[in-house]
PDB file of N, CA, C, O and CB in Angstrom:
ATOM      1  N   UNK A   1     -71.273 -58.199 -91.469  1.00  0.00           N
ATOM      2  CA  UNK A   1     -70.506 -57.108 -92.087  1.00  0.00           C
ATOM      3  C   UNK A   1     -71.411 -56.197 -93.024  1.00  0.00           C
ATOM      4  O   UNK A   1     -72.450 -56.672 -93.483  1.00  0.00           O
ATOM      5  CB  UNK A   1     -69.312 -57.725 -92.914  1.00  0.00           C
ATOM      6  N   UNK A   2     -70.994 -54.778 -93.338  1.00  0.00           N
ATOM      7  CA  UNK A   2     -71.981 -53.961 -93.835  1.00  0.00           C
ATOM      8  C   UNK A   2     -71.117 -53.557 -95.223  1.00  0.00           C
ATOM      9  O   UNK A   2     -69.930 -53.254 -95.100  1.00  0.00           O
ATOM     10  CB  UNK A   2     -72.464 -52.666 -92.724  1.00  0.00           C
ATOM     11  N   UNK A   3     -71.671 -53.563 -96.371  1.00  0.00           N
ATOM     12  CA  UNK A   3     -71.050 -53.132 -97.438  1.00  0.00           C
ATOM     13  C   UNK A   3     -71.626 -51.824 -97.757  1.00  0.00           C
ATOM     14  O   UNK A   3     -72.833 -51.618 -97.885  1.00  0.00           O
ATOM     15  CB  UNK A   3     -71.118 -54.069 -98.489  1.00  0.00           C
ATOM     16  N   UNK A   4     -70.527 -50.792 -97.902  1.00  0.00           N
ATOM     17  CA  UNK A   4     -70.807 -49.409 -98.076  1.00  0.00           C
ATOM     18  C   UNK A   4     -70.256 -48.867 -99.453  1.00  0.00           C
ATOM     19  O   UNK A   4     -69.120 -49.124 -99.852  1.00  0.00           O
ATOM     20  CB  UNK A   4     -70.208 -48.636 -96.897  1.00  0.00           C
ATOM     21  N   UNK A   5     -71.212 -48.054-100.174  1.00  0.00           N
ATOM     22  CA  UNK A   5     -70.916 -47.642-101.191  1.00  0.00           C
ATOM     23  C   UNK A   5     -69.663 -46.525-101.129  1.00  0.00           C
ATOM     24  O   UNK A   5     -69.157 -46.136-100.077  1.00  0.00           O
ATOM     25  CB  UNK A   5     -72.103 -47.259-101.694  1.00  0.00           C
ATOM     26  N   UNK A   6     -69.316 -46.142-102.308  1.00  0.00           N
ATOM     27  CA  UNK A   6     -67.982 -45.162-102.527  1.00  0.00           C
ATOM     28  C   UNK A   6     -68.380 -43.778-101.745  1.00  0.00           C
ATOM     29  O   UNK A   6     -67.600 -43.138-101.039  1.00  0.00           O
ATOM     30  CB  UNK A   6     -67.632 -44.796-104.377  1.00  0.00           C
ATOM     31  N   UNK A   7     -69.843 -43.420-102.027  1.00  0.00           N
ATOM     32  CA  UNK A   7     -70.086 -42.050-101.637  1.00  0.00           C
ATOM     33  C   UNK A   7     -70.112 -42.271-100.006  1.00  0.00           C
ATOM     34  O   UNK A   7     -69.569 -41.442 -99.275  1.00  0.00           O
ATOM     35  CB  UNK A   7     -71.563 -41.378-102.349  1.00  0.00           C
ATOM     36  N   UNK A   8     -70.750 -43.393 -99.492  1.00  0.00           N
ATOM     37  CA  UNK A   8     -70.889 -43.247 -98.080  1.00  0.00           C
ATOM     38  C   UNK A   8     -69.390 -43.466 -97.400  1.00  0.00           C
ATOM     39  O   UNK A   8     -69.175 -43.076 -96.252  1.00  0.00           O
ATOM     40  CB  UNK A   8     -72.017 -44.336 -97.536  1.00  0.00           C
ATOM     41  N   UNK A   9     -68.476 -44.053 -98.117  1.00  0.00           N
ATOM     42  CA  UNK A   9     -67.119 -44.134 -97.517  1.00  0.00           C
ATOM     43  C   UNK A   9     -66.580 -42.877 -97.480  1.00  0.00           C
ATOM     44  O   UNK A   9     -65.831 -42.541 -96.563  1.00  0.00           O
ATOM     45  CB  UNK A   9     -66.199 -45.018 -98.215  1.00  0.00           C
ATOM     46  N   UNK A  10     -66.914 -42.061 -98.482  1.00  0.00           N
ATOM     47  CA  UNK A  10     -66.291 -40.778 -98.707  1.00  0.00           C
ATOM     48  C   UNK A  10     -66.781 -39.736 -97.650  1.00  0.00           C
ATOM     49  O   UNK A  10     -66.065 -38.853 -97.179  1.00  0.00           O
ATOM     50  CB  UNK A  10     -66.597 -40.293-100.151  1.00  0.00           C
ATOM     51  N   UNK A  11     -68.321 -39.987 -97.284  1.00  0.00           N
ATOM     52  CA  UNK A  11     -68.839 -39.264 -96.245  1.00  0.00           C
ATOM     53  C   UNK A  11     -68.508 -39.445 -94.958  1.00  0.00           C
ATOM     54  O   UNK A  11     -68.568 -38.543 -94.123  1.00  0.00           O
ATOM     55  CB  UNK A  11     -69.965 -39.344 -96.266  1.00  0.00           C
ATOM     56  N   UNK A  12     -68.108 -40.719 -94.699  1.00  0.00           N
ATOM     57  CA  UNK A  12     -67.361 -41.240 -93.421  1.00  0.00           C
ATOM     58  C   UNK A  12     -66.262 -40.590 -93.275  1.00  0.00           C
ATOM     59  O   UNK A  12     -66.215 -39.797 -92.335  1.00  0.00           O
ATOM     60  CB  UNK A  12     -67.003 -42.642 -93.389  1.00  0.00           C
ATOM     61  N   UNK A  13     -65.243 -40.720 -94.033  1.00  0.00           N
ATOM     62  CA  UNK A  13     -63.843 -40.238 -94.137  1.00  0.00           C
ATOM     63  C   UNK A  13     -64.120 -38.685 -93.796  1.00  0.00           C
ATOM     64  O   UNK A  13     -63.640 -38.169 -92.787  1.00  0.00           O
ATOM     65  CB  UNK A  13     -63.087 -40.543 -95.725  1.00  0.00           C
ATOM     66  N   UNK A  14     -64.898 -38.006 -94.676  1.00  0.00           N
ATOM     67  CA  UNK A  14     -64.887 -36.271 -94.267  1.00  0.00           C
ATOM     68  C   UNK A  14     -65.597 -36.236 -92.958  1.00  0.00           C
ATOM     69  O   UNK A  14     -65.208 -35.293 -92.268  1.00  0.00           O
ATOM     70  CB  UNK A  14     -65.811 -35.128 -95.460  1.00  0.00           C
ATOM     71  N   UNK A  15     -66.358 -36.842 -92.499  1.00  0.00           N
ATOM     72  CA  UNK A  15     -67.107 -36.700 -91.155  1.00  0.00           C
ATOM     73  C   UNK A  15     -65.925 -36.871 -90.025  1.00  0.00           C
ATOM     74  O   UNK A  15     -65.734 -35.989 -89.187  1.00  0.00           O
ATOM     75  CB  UNK A  15     -68.399 -37.947 -90.978  1.00  0.00           C
ATOM     76  N   UNK A  16     -65.117 -38.125 -90.073  1.00  0.00           N
ATOM     77  CA  UNK A  16     -64.099 -38.420 -89.323  1.00  0.00           C
ATOM     78  C   UNK A  16     -62.919 -37.409 -89.189  1.00  0.00           C
ATOM     79  O   UNK A  16     -62.354 -37.023 -88.165  1.00  0.00           O
ATOM     80  CB  UNK A  16     -63.694 -39.571 -89.772  1.00  0.00           C
ATOM     81  N   UNK A  17     -62.686 -37.067 -90.549  1.00  0.00           N
ATOM     82  CA  UNK A  17     -61.673 -35.695 -90.576  1.00  0.00           C
ATOM     83  C   UNK A  17     -62.087 -34.624 -89.926  1.00  0.00           C
ATOM     84  O   UNK A  17     -61.371 -34.042 -89.111  1.00  0.00           O
ATOM     85  CB  UNK A  17     -61.411 -35.119 -91.905  1.00  0.00           C
ATOM     86  N   UNK A  18     -63.254 -34.266 -90.216  1.00  0.00           N
ATOM     87  CA  UNK A  18     -63.572 -32.859 -89.557  1.00  0.00           C
ATOM     88  C   UNK A  18     -63.797 -32.988 -88.115  1.00  0.00           C
ATOM     89  O   UNK A  18     -63.586 -32.010 -87.397  1.00  0.00           O
ATOM     90  CB  UNK A  18     -64.862 -32.169 -90.170  1.00  0.00           C
ATOM     91  N   UNK A  19     -64.212 -34.117 -87.611  1.00  0.00           N
ATOM     92  CA  UNK A  19     -64.334 -34.404 -86.122  1.00  0.00           C
ATOM     93  C   UNK A  19     -62.692 -34.254 -85.346  1.00  0.00           C
ATOM     94  O   UNK A  19     -62.467 -33.669 -84.287  1.00  0.00           O
ATOM     95  CB  UNK A  19     -65.031 -36.129 -85.961  1.00  0.00           C
ATOM     96  N   UNK A  20     -61.788 -34.889 -86.129  1.00  0.00           N
ATOM     97  CA  UNK A  20     -60.664 -34.916 -85.778  1.00  0.00           C
ATOM     98  C   UNK A  20     -59.922 -33.646 -85.735  1.00  0.00           C
ATOM     99  O   UNK A  20     -58.943 -33.604 -84.989  1.00  0.00           O
ATOM    100  CB  UNK A  20     -60.166 -35.740 -86.446  1.00  0.00           C
ATOM    101  N   UNK A  21     -60.317 -32.342 -86.593  1.00  0.00           N
ATOM    102  CA  UNK A  21     -59.667 -31.121 -86.698  1.00  0.00           C
ATOM    103  C   UNK A  21     -60.310 -30.411 -85.510  1.00  0.00           C
ATOM    104  O   UNK A  21     -59.675 -29.457 -85.062  1.00  0.00           O
ATOM    105  CB  UNK A  21     -59.840 -30.399 -88.127  1.00  0.00           C
ATOM    106  N   UNK A  22     -61.391 -30.704 -84.968  1.00  0.00           N
ATOM    107  CA  UNK A  22     -61.764 -29.886 -83.871  1.00  0.00           C
ATOM    108  C   UNK A  22     -61.015 -29.919 -82.615  1.00  0.00           C
ATOM    109  O   UNK A  22     -60.828 -31.085 -82.269  1.00  0.00           O
ATOM    110  CB  UNK A  22     -63.002 -30.155 -83.577  1.00  0.00           C
ATOM    111  N   UNK A  23     -60.520 -29.061 -81.809  1.00  0.00           N
ATOM    112  CA  UNK A  23     -59.515 -29.172 -80.664  1.00  0.00           C
ATOM    113  C   UNK A  23     -60.381 -29.166 -79.619  1.00  0.00           C
ATOM    114  O   UNK A  23     -61.480 -28.617 -79.690  1.00  0.00           O
ATOM    115  CB  UNK A  23     -58.405 -28.049 -80.526  1.00  0.00           C
ATOM    116  N   UNK A  24     -59.966 -29.746 -78.623  1.00  0.00           N
ATOM    117  CA  UNK A  24     -60.793 -29.994 -77.390  1.00  0.00           C
ATOM    118  C   UNK A  24     -60.948 -28.235 -76.658  1.00  0.00           C
ATOM    119  O   UNK A  24     -61.932 -27.746 -76.103  1.00  0.00           O
ATOM    120  CB  UNK A  24     -59.808 -31.327 -76.215  1.00  0.00           C
ATOM    121  N   UNK A  25     -59.991 -27.789 -76.844  1.00  0.00           N
ATOM    122  CA  UNK A  25     -59.901 -26.344 -76.144  1.00  0.00           C
ATOM    123  C   UNK A  25     -60.943 -25.404 -76.879  1.00  0.00           C
ATOM    124  O   UNK A  25     -61.462 -24.465 -76.274  1.00  0.00           O
ATOM    125  CB  UNK A  25     -58.284 -25.644 -76.276  1.00  0.00           C
ATOM    126  N   UNK A  26     -61.223 -25.676 -78.159  1.00  0.00           N
ATOM    127  CA  UNK A  26     -61.986 -24.864 -79.015  1.00  0.00           C
ATOM    128  C   UNK A  26     -63.599 -25.289 -78.397  1.00  0.00           C
ATOM    129  O   UNK A  26     -64.545 -24.510 -78.284  1.00  0.00           O
ATOM    130  CB  UNK A  26     -61.627 -25.253 -80.786  1.00  0.00           C
ATOM    131  N   UNK A  27     -63.585 -26.272 -78.163  1.00  0.00           N
ATOM    132  CA  UNK A  27     -65.040 -26.968 -77.388  1.00  0.00           C
ATOM    133  C   UNK A  27     -65.213 -26.290 -76.324  1.00  0.00           C
ATOM    134  O   UNK A  27     -66.211 -25.591 -76.151  1.00  0.00           O
ATOM    135  CB  UNK A  27     -65.034 -28.553 -76.877  1.00  0.00           C
ATOM    136  N   UNK A  28     -64.188 -26.420 -75.410  1.00  0.00           N
ATOM    137  CA  UNK A  28     -64.191 -25.934 -73.955  1.00  0.00           C
ATOM    138  C   UNK A  28     -64.591 -24.311 -74.075  1.00  0.00           C
ATOM    139  O   UNK A  28     -65.496 -23.915 -73.339  1.00  0.00           O
ATOM    140  CB  UNK A  28     -62.566 -26.195 -73.173  1.00  0.00           C
ATOM    141  N   UNK A  29     -64.067 -23.543 -74.809  1.00  0.00           N
ATOM    142  CA  UNK A  29     -64.507 -22.095 -75.099  1.00  0.00           C
ATOM    143  C   UNK A  29     -65.725 -21.858 -75.504  1.00  0.00           C
ATOM    144  O   UNK A  29     -66.262 -20.831 -75.091  1.00  0.00           O
ATOM    145  CB  UNK A  29     -63.797 -21.502 -76.011  1.00  0.00           C
ATOM    146  N   UNK A  30     -66.389 -22.665 -76.324  1.00  0.00           N
ATOM    147  CA  UNK A  30     -67.847 -22.786 -76.696  1.00  0.00           C
ATOM    148  C   UNK A  30     -68.830 -22.970 -75.687  1.00  0.00           C
ATOM    149  O   UNK A  30     -69.955 -22.470 -75.701  1.00  0.00           O
ATOM    150  CB  UNK A  30     -68.033 -23.826 -77.540  1.00  0.00           C
ATOM    151  N   UNK A  31     -68.351 -23.719 -74.801  1.00  0.00           N
ATOM    152  CA  UNK A  31     -69.241 -24.222 -73.898  1.00  0.00           C
ATOM    153  C   UNK A  31     -69.294 -23.224 -72.586  1.00  0.00           C
ATOM    154  O   UNK A  31     -70.274 -23.095 -71.852  1.00  0.00           O
ATOM    155  CB  UNK A  31     -68.808 -25.700 -73.561  1.00  0.00           C
ATOM    156  N   UNK A  32     -67.921 -22.489 -72.440  1.00  0.00           N
ATOM    157  CA  UNK A  32     -68.059 -21.331 -71.381  1.00  0.00           C
ATOM    158  C   UNK A  32     -68.832 -20.209 -72.043  1.00  0.00           C
ATOM    159  O   UNK A  32     -69.806 -19.735 -71.458  1.00  0.00           O
ATOM    160  CB  UNK A  32     -66.580 -20.749 -70.852  1.00  0.00           C
ATOM    161  N   UNK A  33     -68.445 -19.746 -73.260  1.00  0.00           N
ATOM    162  CA  UNK A  33     -69.412 -18.963 -73.999  1.00  0.00           C
ATOM    163  C   UNK A  33     -71.003 -19.256 -73.891  1.00  0.00           C
ATOM    164  O   UNK A  33     -71.786 -18.357 -73.583  1.00  0.00           O
ATOM    165  CB  UNK A  33     -69.024 -19.106 -75.367  1.00  0.00           C
ATOM    166  N   UNK A  34     -71.330 -20.297 -74.108  1.00  0.00           N
ATOM    167  CA  UNK A  34     -72.790 -20.742 -74.114  1.00  0.00           C
ATOM    168  C   UNK A  34     -73.285 -20.582 -72.561  1.00  0.00           C
ATOM    169  O   UNK A  34     -74.331 -19.998 -72.278  1.00  0.00           O
ATOM    170  CB  UNK A  34     -72.949 -22.405 -74.693  1.00  0.00           C
ATOM    171  N   UNK A  35     -72.402 -21.175 -71.573  1.00  0.00           N
ATOM    172  CA  UNK A  35     -72.868 -21.009 -70.179  1.00  0.00           C
ATOM    173  C   UNK A  35     -73.121 -19.380 -69.730  1.00  0.00           C
ATOM    174  O   UNK A  35     -74.026 -18.880 -69.062  1.00  0.00           O
ATOM    175  CB  UNK A  35     -71.717 -21.714 -69.213  1.00  0.00           C
ATOM    176  N   UNK A  36     -72.220 -18.920 -70.226  1.00  0.00           N
ATOM    177  CA  UNK A  36     -72.344 -17.279 -69.791  1.00  0.00           C
ATOM    178  C   UNK A  36     -73.617 -16.774 -70.265  1.00  0.00           C
ATOM    179  O   UNK A  36     -74.349 -16.128 -69.516  1.00  0.00           O
ATOM    180  CB  UNK A  36     -71.144 -16.263 -70.469  1.00  0.00           C
ATOM    181  N   UNK A  37     -73.980 -17.082 -71.693  1.00  0.00           N
ATOM    182  CA  UNK A  37     -75.040 -16.670 -72.259  1.00  0.00           C
ATOM    183  C   UNK A  37     -76.341 -17.097 -71.866  1.00  0.00           C
ATOM    184  O   UNK A  37     -77.332 -16.415 -72.128  1.00  0.00           O
ATOM    185  CB  UNK A  37     -74.891 -16.877 -73.369  1.00  0.00           C
ATOM    186  N   UNK A  38     -76.417 -18.383 -71.141  1.00  0.00           N
ATOM    187  CA  UNK A  38     -77.523 -19.133 -70.642  1.00  0.00           C
ATOM    188  C   UNK A  38     -77.687 -18.406 -69.118  1.00  0.00           C
ATOM    189  O   UNK A  38     -78.862 -18.251 -68.783  1.00  0.00           O
ATOM    190  CB  UNK A  38     -77.185 -20.888 -70.643  1.00  0.00           C
ATOM    191  N   UNK A  39     -76.732 -17.970 -68.214  1.00  0.00           N
ATOM    192  CA  UNK A  39     -76.650 -17.222 -67.043  1.00  0.00           C
ATOM    193  C   UNK A  39     -77.135 -16.042 -67.438  1.00  0.00           C
ATOM    194  O   UNK A  39     -78.252 -15.874 -66.949  1.00  0.00           O
ATOM    195  CB  UNK A  39     -75.363 -17.123 -66.432  1.00  0.00           C
ATOM    196  N   UNK A  40     -76.780 -15.128 -68.123  1.00  0.00           N
ATOM    197  CA  UNK A  40     -77.564 -14.061 -68.548  1.00  0.00           C
ATOM    198  C   UNK A  40     -78.872 -13.717 -68.834  1.00  0.00           C
ATOM    199  O   UNK A  40     -79.461 -12.703 -68.460  1.00  0.00           O
ATOM    200  CB  UNK A  40     -77.210 -13.833 -69.291  1.00  0.00           C
ATOM    201  N   UNK A  41     -79.372 -14.790 -69.650  1.00  0.00           N
ATOM    202  CA  UNK A  41     -80.627 -14.973 -70.190  1.00  0.00           C
ATOM    203  C   UNK A  41     -81.608 -15.312 -69.058  1.00  0.00           C
ATOM    204  O   UNK A  41     -82.714 -14.778 -68.965  1.00  0.00           O
ATOM    205  CB  UNK A  41     -80.583 -16.031 -71.252  1.00  0.00           C
ATOM    206  N   UNK A  42     -81.058 -16.385 -68.062  1.00  0.00           N
ATOM    207  CA  UNK A  42     -81.880 -16.837 -66.832  1.00  0.00           C
ATOM    208  C   UNK A  42     -81.916 -15.504 -65.979  1.00  0.00           C
ATOM    209  O   UNK A  42     -83.003 -15.180 -65.500  1.00  0.00           O
ATOM    210  CB  UNK A  42     -81.148 -18.197 -65.946  1.00  0.00           C
ATOM    211  N   UNK A  43     -80.862 -14.746 -65.764  1.00  0.00           N
ATOM    212  CA  UNK A  43     -81.015 -13.311 -64.703  1.00  0.00           C
ATOM    213  C   UNK A  43     -81.846 -12.486 -65.321  1.00  0.00           C
ATOM    214  O   UNK A  43     -82.684 -11.993 -64.567  1.00  0.00           O
ATOM    215  CB  UNK A  43     -79.626 -12.374 -64.387  1.00  0.00           C
ATOM    216  N   UNK A  44     -81.918 -12.091 -66.682  1.00  0.00           N
ATOM    217  CA  UNK A  44     -82.783 -11.325 -67.213  1.00  0.00           C
ATOM    218  C   UNK A  44     -83.997 -11.760 -67.165  1.00  0.00           C
ATOM    219  O   UNK A  44     -84.883 -10.906 -67.135  1.00  0.00           O
ATOM    220  CB  UNK A  44     -82.504 -11.054 -68.302  1.00  0.00           C
ATOM    221  N   UNK A  45     -84.354 -13.115 -67.146  1.00  0.00           N
ATOM    222  CA  UNK A  45     -85.909 -13.390 -67.231  1.00  0.00           C
ATOM    223  C   UNK A  45     -86.494 -13.307 -65.752  1.00  0.00           C
ATOM    224  O   UNK A  45     -87.656 -12.960 -65.538  1.00  0.00           O
ATOM    225  CB  UNK A  45     -86.244 -14.960 -67.910  1.00  0.00           C
ATOM    226  N   UNK A  46     -85.425 -13.720 -64.561  1.00  0.00           N
ATOM    227  CA  UNK A  46     -85.860 -13.643 -63.304  1.00  0.00           C
ATOM    228  C   UNK A  46     -85.911 -12.067 -62.705  1.00  0.00           C
ATOM    229  O   UNK A  46     -86.138 -11.876 -61.511  1.00  0.00           O
ATOM    230  CB  UNK A  46     -84.954 -14.566 -62.517  1.00  0.00           C
ATOM    231  N   UNK A  47     -85.714 -11.131 -63.498  1.00  0.00           N
ATOM    232  CA  UNK A  47     -85.662  -9.797 -62.877  1.00  0.00           C
ATOM    233  C   UNK A  47     -87.184  -9.376 -63.173  1.00  0.00           C
ATOM    234  O   UNK A  47     -87.815  -9.763 -64.156  1.00  0.00           O
ATOM    235  CB  UNK A  47     -84.427  -8.725 -63.561  1.00  0.00           C
ATOM    236  N   UNK A  48     -87.694  -8.491 -62.131  1.00  0.00           N
ATOM    237  CA  UNK A  48     -88.750  -7.975 -62.403  1.00  0.00           C
ATOM    238  C   UNK A  48     -88.818  -7.092 -63.463  1.00  0.00           C
ATOM    239  O   UNK A  48     -87.751  -6.604 -63.835  1.00  0.00           O
ATOM    240  CB  UNK A  48     -89.136  -7.517 -61.462  1.00  0.00           C
ATOM    241  N   UNK A  49     -90.221  -6.659 -64.245  1.00  0.00           N
ATOM    242  CA  UNK A  49     -90.159  -5.684 -65.069  1.00  0.00           C
ATOM    243  C   UNK A  49     -89.586  -4.483 -65.030  1.00  0.00           C
ATOM    244  O   UNK A  49     -88.974  -3.978 -65.971  1.00  0.00           O
ATOM    245  CB  UNK A  49     -91.032  -5.503 -65.275  1.00  0.00           C
ATOM    246  N   UNK A  50     -89.799  -3.884 -63.722  1.00  0.00           N
ATOM    247  CA  UNK A  50     -89.496  -2.468 -63.724  1.00  0.00           C
ATOM    248  C   UNK A  50     -87.699  -2.349 -63.490  1.00  0.00           C
ATOM    249  O   UNK A  50     -87.111  -1.276 -63.619  1.00  0.00           O
ATOM    250  CB  UNK A  50     -90.488  -1.684 -62.389  1.00  0.00           C
ATOM    251  N   UNK A  51     -87.102  -3.458 -63.184  1.00  0.00           N
ATOM    252  CA  UNK A  51     -85.981  -3.474 -62.862  1.00  0.00           C
ATOM    253  C   UNK A  51     -85.072  -3.877 -63.928  1.00  0.00           C
ATOM    254  O   UNK A  51     -83.869  -3.944 -63.678  1.00  0.00           O
ATOM    255  CB  UNK A  51     -85.921  -4.132 -61.847  1.00  0.00           C
ATOM    256  N   UNK A  52     -85.528  -4.162 -65.124  1.00  0.00           N
ATOM    257  CA  UNK A  52     -84.876  -4.656 -66.454  1.00  0.00           C
ATOM    258  C   UNK A  52     -84.294  -3.607 -66.858  1.00  0.00           C
ATOM    259  O   UNK A  52     -84.829  -2.501 -66.797  1.00  0.00           O
ATOM    260  CB  UNK A  52     -85.749  -5.205 -67.557  1.00  0.00           C
ATOM    261  N   UNK A  53     -82.826  -3.865 -67.442  1.00  0.00           N
ATOM    262  CA  UNK A  53     -81.908  -2.973 -67.874  1.00  0.00           C
ATOM    263  C   UNK A  53     -82.234  -2.879 -69.563  1.00  0.00           C
ATOM    264  O   UNK A  53     -82.182  -3.964 -70.141  1.00  0.00           O
ATOM    265  CB  UNK A  53     -80.357  -3.503 -67.425  1.00  0.00           C
ATOM    266  N   UNK A  54     -82.494  -1.933 -70.224  1.00  0.00           N
ATOM    267  CA  UNK A  54     -82.595  -2.095 -71.681  1.00  0.00           C
ATOM    268  C   UNK A  54     -81.089  -1.508 -72.313  1.00  0.00           C
ATOM    269  O   UNK A  54     -80.489  -0.485 -71.981  1.00  0.00           O
ATOM    270  CB  UNK A  54     -84.025  -1.188 -72.275  1.00  0.00           C
ATOM    271  N   UNK A  55     -80.791  -2.324 -73.126  1.00  0.00           N
ATOM    272  CA  UNK A  55     -79.357  -2.318 -73.721  1.00  0.00           C
ATOM    273  C   UNK A  55     -79.807  -1.651 -75.383  1.00  0.00           C
ATOM    274  O   UNK A  55     -78.935  -1.470 -76.233  1.00  0.00           O
ATOM    275  CB  UNK A  55     -78.524  -4.220 -73.718  1.00  0.00           C
TER     276      UNK A  55
END
């Protein structure tokens, strides 16, 4: 058995409360956004220099 200080217990409780507040739908949206950004970055890096679009 491990003995935790009051500060450690408060930190663990805070982390668990924060994790519980995150909704799965929000995580899924973030993953979709990151996936799209990664695909765009990969597409830009594979284009030849003369075909790249400047934004």
